[in-house]
C-alpha positions, 0 to 999 in steps of 0.5 A: 051645981058645977056639973050642971053648968058644965053640961049647960055649956056643953049643950050650948057649944053643941048648938053653936057647932051644929049651927056652923055645920048647917051654915057651912052646908048652906053656904056651899050649896048656895055657892054651887048654885051661884057658880052654875048660874054664873056660867050660864049668865056669862055665856048668855052675856057674850052671845047677846053682846057679840050678836048685838054688835053683829046686827048693828054692824050689818044694819049700819052698813046698809045706810046707803039704802035706808029702809025701815027694816035696817033702822029696826035692826039697829034698835034690835042691836042696841036693845040687845046690847043693853040687855047684855050689859044687864046680864053682865051686871047680874053676873058680877053681883052673883060673883061678889056674893059667891066670893062673900060665901067663900070667905065665910066658908074659909072663916068656918074652916079657920074657926073665925066665923061669926054668925049674923045673930052674934053680930046683932047681939054684940051690936046691941051691947055696944049700942046700949053701952054707948047710950048709957055712956052718953046718958051719964055724960049728960048728967055730969054736964048738967051738975057742973056749975058755970063760973063767970069769968 
């Protein structure tokens, strides 16, 4: 009986270790993809940002002779600036995801990584314990007699 438990424990531990290795590979691949995407987004952001400033400045400098073309150029510059800001926000979001992946990689390396499934299971245990405690408290409260003063 004892050897069966040991065998089961070893198999379960092997499954957890394999899961950590798969998570590590997946995290490193995602992080590499995010980093290459961020480089492209960063260059695109700066190119669009400086181009929008240049276009808006050129169009605004010809206000003495306003034509429909220069007004359109101002709107093109403003639109490019808005798109540049959106690209910058996407780059920042990718960077925060990449940093989260890096912290998970460090946690796997230091053997302190907790998988999402383990977190969900512990949350369920905690919430069921809390609900049992509140139910027992309600029972105690209903059994108490109120003495008039």
